[in-house]
C-alpha positions in Angstrom: 0.0 0.0 0.0 1.3 3.4 -0.9 2.3 5.8 1.9 -0.3 8.4 0.9 -3.1 5.8 1.0 -1.9 4.6 4.4 -1.9 8.2 5.8 -5.4 8.7 4.4 -6.6 5.5 6.0 -5.1 6.5 9.4 -6.7 10.0 9.1 -10.0 8.3 8.4 -9.6 6.0 11.3 -8.8 8.9 13.6 -12.0 10.7 12.4 -14.1 7.6 13.0 -12.7 7.3 16.5 -13.5 10.9 17.2 -17.1 10.4 15.9 -17.5 7.4 18.1 -16.3 9.3 21.1 -18.6 12.2 20.3 -21.6 9.8 19.8 -20.9 8.3 23.2 -20.6 11.7 24.8 -23.8 12.9 23.2 -25.7 9.8 24.2 -24.7 10.2 27.8 -25.7 13.9 27.7 -29.0 13.0 26.1 -29.8 10.4 28.8 -28.9 12.9 31.5 -31.1 15.6 30.0 -34.0 13.1 29.6 -33.7 12.2 33.3 -33.5 15.9 34.3 -36.6 16.6 32.2 -38.5 13.7 33.9 -37.5 15.0 37.3 -38.7 18.5 36.4 -42.0 17.1 35.1 -42.5 15.2 38.3 -41.6 18.3 40.4 -44.0 20.4 38.3 -46.8 18.0 38.9 -46.2 18.0 42.6 -46.2 21.8 42.7 -49.4 22.0 40.8 -51.0 19.5 43.2 -49.8 21.5 46.2 -51.0 24.7 44.6 -54.5 23.2 44.0 -54.6 22.0 47.6 -53.7 25.5 48.9 -56.3 27.1 46.7 -58.9 24.7 48.0 -58.0 25.5 51.6 -58.1 29.3 51.0 -61.5 29.0 49.3 -62.8 26.9 52.2 -61.5 29.5 54.7 -63.2 32.3 52.7 -66.4 30.4 52.7 -66.3 29.9 56.4 -65.5 33.6 57.0 -68.4 34.6 54.8 -70.8 32.3 56.7 -69.5 33.8 60.0 -70.3 37.3 58.7 -73.9 36.2 57.9 -74.5 34.9 61.4 
């Protein structure tokens, strides 16, 4: 094999190795981001639930206060 062809093959092999490393890195980052997104989605749902509970409690207190005013 000619020297020029060998150098081109080595350069191609280096590029393929870099692409494989980048693919692995991006895969890890993607999995981490998906996990983070799931955590935020779960946290958001919990906060919405707490907000609804607080809203219900405030509405109940307002109703009780109004009924006390009428008495």
